[in-house]
N, C-alpha and C positions, 0 to 999 in steps of 0.2 A: 504494500500500500504506500502511495506517495503522500507525504505530508505537505501541507500548504506551503511551508517555507522551503521545501525542496523543489518547488516548481519555478520555472523561469518567470521573470517579470511579465513576459508576453503571455504566457499561459495563465498566470494569475489574473491579468487584465481580462482575458477572454472568459475565464471562469466567473467573472463578476456579472455576466449576463444572467438575468433572472429567468430566462426561458429554460424549459425542460429539454432534454436531449431530443425529443421528438419534434421540437419546433426551433431548433438551433440550426441556422444555415451558415455557420462559419466553423470550419474544421480547425483552422490554424490562423493565428495572428503572426504575420511575418515581419511587420514593422510597426512601431508605435512611437510617436512623439507625443507624450502625454498632454492631453487637452488640445492638441493641434491637429494631428493627422494619424492615419493608420492604414495598413494594408493587410488584407486577409484573404483566405481562399476557402473554397467549398467544392468537394468532389460530388458531382451528381451521380449518385449510386443507382444501379439498376433495380435494387430491391425497394425503392421508395414506392409504397403502395399507391399513392395518388397518381403516379406516372401511368399506371395501367389505364386510367380514364382520361389522360391528358397527353396525347390523344392515342386511342387504341391503334396499335401497329406502328405508330410514329411518335413515341413519347418525347415531349419537350418539357423542360423545367419552366413552370409558370412564371410569366413576367411579374406578377404580383409578389412572388417569392424572391425575385431579384431585388425588388424594392424593399421587402422585409429584411433580407440579408444586409442590404446597404444601411438600413436604419439600425440594425443590430450593431454593425461596425461603428456607425456614427455615435451610438450610445456608449460603446466601449471607449471610444476616443474621448468623448465629453466627460465621462465619469472618471477617467484616469488623471484628470488635471490635479496636480498636487496643491495648487493654489486656491482651488474652488471646491467647496464641499459637494459631495455627490448629491444629486437630487433623487429623492425617494420616488418610486413608481414611474421612472422615466419611460415614456412611450412615444410612439409616432403620432403626431397631431395633425400635420398638414404636409401636402406635397405640392410642388410647383415645377413647371417645366420638365415633366417626366417624359422622356423619349426612350422607348424600347425599340432598338434597331436591329436586334438579333436574338438568337436563342442559344440555349445550352441543352445538350442531349446526354443521356446516360453515358458515363465514361469520361466526360469532359470535366475539367476543373475551371471554375469561375473565379477570377481574381477580382476582389473588391477594393476600392480606394475610397476613403472618406476624409474630408477636411472640415473642421469646425470653422465656419466663416463669421459667426457672430453669436453673442449671448445677450440676453436682456432678462434679468430676473430669473424666472423659472423656465425660460425658453432657450433652446439651443438651435441655431441654424447651421446646416451643414450642406456641403455639396458632395455628391457621390457619383461613382462611376463603376461599372462592372464590365469586365472583358473576358472573352474566351479566345484562346489562341491568339492573343494580342490584337483582337478585333473588339472594339467597344460595342457592347450589346445593350447598355443602359447608361443614361445620364439623368440625374435628378437633383433637385434642391429639396431638402427635407427640413421639417421643423419638428423638434422633439420637445416635450414638456414634462415636467415633474413637479413634485411638491418641494418647495424650498426647505432647507434645513431649519429645524426649530432652534430658536435662539436660547 
């Protein structure tokens, strides 16, 4: 069994996600500038049950889950800022300028990038991008919100 203090700082940051394993769409965090930016990846596995219906015979990873994975990465980046207390219950609140320009299929790895572009109180603004085989498949601006820390 691995103890928390035996984990790398990147793995500890990724493990801060509140999502259960069934709804976590980041396998690895490969870069992190705490509170500023991060890069992570996710392998689209063939055994994902929802792929059987999306689409039968030609499965693709749903675009909405590309957005979700981007929000998860943006949350990890925002919550890792050592100068700003973490926001409780941080969640995706709004989307802007979302463009899904490609897909991922089983066996492909999606690379996600997120940059925190602004903060205001309990709101976090981030830009995100997802790529497969060095081709951008998603660009989005995300707004996350959470409960401010209690004084």
